[in-house]
N, C-alpha and C positions, 0 to 999 in steps of 0.2 A: 574763634572769628568773632568780629565785632557784629553786634546785632545789626546795626545799620548796613552792613556789607551782605548779610544772609539774603535779602530779596534779590540783588544782583547776582550772587553765586548761584542761586537757586534758578533763576531765569536763565543763566548761561548753560547750567547743566541740563535743563529742560531742552533748550536749543540743540546742545550737542548731542545727547543721549536719545532724544525722541524725535524732534522736528527733522533733524539731518537724516537719519536713516529712513524715517517713513517717507520723505519727500523723495529719497533716492530710489526707493523701491518703486514708488509710484511714477516717478520719471522713467525707470527701465521697462515698467510694464507697458505692452503693446496691445490695447484692447482690439480684439478681433470684431467687436460688434457693440452697439450701443447699450445693451443690457449689462453685458458684463463690465462694461467701462463704467456705466453708472454703479454697479454694485461695488467695485474696487474702489471707485471715488468716495462712496459713502463709507466704506471701511475704513480708508485711509483718513478721512476726516475724524472718525469716531477715535482712532489711535492718536490723533493729534489733540482733540479736544477734551478727552474724558480724564487723562491724567491732569491736566491744567484745572480741569473744574473741580475735580476732587481734591487738589491741594488749596485752591482757592477757598472751597467750601468748609474745609475741615481746620486749616491753619490761618486763614485770613479772615472769614466772615463766622467762624466757630459755629458752624451749623451741625448737628447731629442727624446721622442717618440711621435707618433701620439695621441693627446689628447682624441680622439674619443675611443681608446683601453683601455685607462688607467684605468677607472673605474671598467670595467669587470676584467683586469688584477689584479687589486688591491683586488678586492672582492674575486678572486679565490685563492690569496694568503693568505687573511685574513682566508679562510677556511681551510688552512693547519694549521694554529695555533689552531684552534678548536680541533685537533687531541689530542694536549698535555694534557690538563686535562682529556679528556675522555680516553685516554691510561693510564694516571695515576692512575684514579678510577679502571680501569679493571685489572691493575697489582695486586691490593690488592682483589678485589671481587673474582677472578678465583681461589682464595685459599680456598673460603669458600665451604664446603661439598656442593655438588649437582649442582655447577656451571657447565653448558654445555661446557667442554672443546672441542675446535675444532671449536668453533663459537665466538672466540674472534675477528677476523679480521671483520666478518659481524656486529657483534654488534657495533663494533667501528664506522665502516662506517655509519651505520644506525644513530647512535646517532649523529655522526658528520654533516649528512645531514639535520637531524632534528633541530640541533642547528643552522646551516646556514640558513635554512629558516625561522626560528623564528628571528635571528639576521637580516636578510634582511628585513623582514616585520616591525620590530621594528625600523629600520633605516629610515623607511618613514614616521614614526608618530611624530608629534609635540606636545609636552606636555607644558602646561603652568604651570609653579610653583609660586604659589603667597606668597609673604613675606609681613606679616603686621608688621609695625615697627612704635613704638610710637615715633612721632617727636615732632619738636615745633609747636605751635599753627598756625603759618601762613602757614604751609604746609599741614594741615589736609585736607584729601579727594584728595590730588594730588597724582600722581603716577610717576614712571619711569620704563620702560620696558628695559630690558637689552637683547641684542643679542651677542653672542660671537661664535667665530670658526665656522662661517657659511661655509666657504670653497667652494665657488663658483669656479668651476673648477673641484674639486672633485665632487661637486654637481652641477646640472643643473641650469640654470637661471630660469627654471620653479619652483624650489624648493625656490628661493628667492621671487618669486611672490606669493607663498604660504604662506610665512613667513610675507610678506608685509601685505597681506589680513588679516591674523590674528591679526598683531598689530594694524591695523586699528579698528578692532572690541573691542579691549581692550582699545582703546581710550586714551591713557597716556598723561601726562603732557609733559614728555620727553622721547625719545628714545635714549639709549647709546649702542654703538657697540664697545665692548673691545677686537678688534683685530682678524685678521685671517679671514677677511670678504672674501678674495679670496686667491687663491692659483696656480693660472695658468697665465702664460704671455699672453695668448691668450683671457683672460677676459678683456673686455674695457666697453666703456660707453654703448654700446647697451644691453650688458648681465646685467649691474647693473642699468638700467633705471627704474626698478619698484622702486627704492629708491626715485625716485623724489616725490613719493606720500605721503611720510612721511619725507621728507628732512628738512621741515621748523622747525622741532622739534628734529632733529637727530644730536647727537654727535658722533664722533668716533676717538679711539686712535688706534695707529699701532700696530700691533703684528709681530712675526718673520716672517710670510709669506709675509707681505706686505714688509719687508725689502729684503726678497729674491725676490720678483717680481719687484722691484723697487720702492722705496718709494716715490720719487718725482713724478714718473708716476701715480702712484694709487693715490696719494694726489690731483693731477690736475684732475684727472677723477672724484672723489668724489666731490670735490669742485664746478667742472663744473656742478654736477647734483643738488646742493644746500646743500649738507651734510657738516657741519662744522668739519674739522679735527683738533683736538687739539695735537699739537707737543710740548709738553713742555710748555703748555700754560694753562691760566685759563680763565673761562666765569663767571662774575658776572651776574648771571641771578636771582636776588633776587626774592624769598626767599632763592634759591639755590645759592651755589658757587661751580662750576665743575672745577676740575684740571685734565688735562690729560697728561699722561706721555709717551713718546715714549718706546716702548719695547726695552730691552737690556739683552744680556745674563749675564751680571754682576750684582749679587744681591746689590751690592753698587750703582749702578745708580740711582735707584729711591730715595735712601736717599739724593745723591749728588744733584738732580735735585729740591727736595722740600725745598732746602735751598733758592730757588730764590723767593718763595712765602710767604705771610702772610695770616693767617685766617682772614676772614671777621667775626666779633664778633656776628652779628645779622642774619648770614646766615646758612643754613643747609649746610654743607660740605661735598661735593661727591668726592671720588679719583677714577679715571677711570685708570687701569692700566691692561696690557694683562696677567701677570702672578703673582702667590701667592707669592710674595717677599715682604720683609720690612714692614709687617704688623704692628709690634711694633712700629718702627718709624711714620708709618703713624698716629696710635692712638695717640702718644705723640705728633705729630704736631698739632692734633685737629680736625681730620676728624671725622665726625659723619658715614660716610658710605664708604666702599670700594669695588668696583665691579671690578672683575678679572674673568679670564677663563684659557686658555691654556692647561690644563690637560686633558680634554675630559672624565674625571673620568675614565681613562684607555681605554674607547671605547669598546675594546673587552676583555673579561675575557680570560687569567690572565694576562693582560698588567698591571691591577690596582696595582699588586705587583712591577712591574718596576718603573710605575710612582711615587709611594710611596717612592721609593729609592732616588728620587731627591725633593720632595716636603714635607713639613711637613703636609699639608692638600692639598687634592686633589679634594674635592667636598663639597658643602653644606655651612651652614651659622654658623659663628663662633664669639664670642665676645672677643675683644681684649680692655679691659678696658670698656670706653664708646662707642667704636666704633664697629660697624657691619661689618663683612666681608663675602661677599658672592663670592663663586667660582662656577661658571657655569659649568655644565657638557659638555657645547657647545650646539650651535642650530644645527650645522650640523655634518659632519663626514669627516675627512681627509683619503685618500687613499681607503680603503674597504668601501663600502656603507654596512656597518654591524654594529650593537650594539648589544652586549651580556653582560649584567650585568651594563649596563648604558642606558640613554635614551637622546633623542634630547631635549633640554630644552630652552624655552622662559621664562625668569624670570621677574615676575610683582612684583614689590616693591609698596606696598599701604601704606601710611602714616596715622596713625589714631590719 
């Protein structure tokens, strides 16, 4: 999307997904007395104003807020978006004969609350997704665990401890982190210290949030913990060849960078990148496996449809010639600690 079109898109998205459902719930509500009407009015105004105020402060005026407040604030804003699909459904079902008219607002609020509770609980769970791939004989019974979009900052360091413990139980040959490990400038060596326990077999490529938080600073912290950061580099770890490319907004960046490398004929070739771009070119280069993330699979429904506007594939395993592409839905969450229509994923690739 062109930069000058983004404000217009963001405003339209705000109007459709927040202003419309909140005003509709407000319109349906029949205040029985002055006090309840005033409380509901204040609540609806908060639903309308807070998301816009946060967007303007963070992305227009570049103001920093206390990090301890951000997870709760983002989660509250995420709950605002839950009204949109619920109100949309009610708009249709309220015309069905027998629908209890006058109860649209309570139904919408109860449904949104139920979705918020489920999404909050779902965001705490860690799922291991196992992919079984037929590889070359020399890599049989070896495995790679992929972490992606952990977002320590949005998530607490204790969440990283949980991830590391689960990875240790899986006992992979290699651990790869495909970007967005952190998303706050306040996250440093202490918060990322759990990575020491798996650092000897961990490779990381940068994501967009490493760029936002200072890529050189993040690289220095990770390397001090023993993690190997691949910045447009390769690792010949026979029987594997890993190539890691820095994240970039331009889809042509990956294509340009891969010109610097040559495939090892006897190796199983793995490309690590942050976002699902350049798959056809990676396949033609000779990669056997491409691991990416970035999309979060939309994280909160109905964001799935927005993400699909930017990427051909937003989740799962796909074949490009002889190359397998896997797009992780993300191991953590960014902003709201909510997941609806997606889940936190640790990907375990087992070679048969």
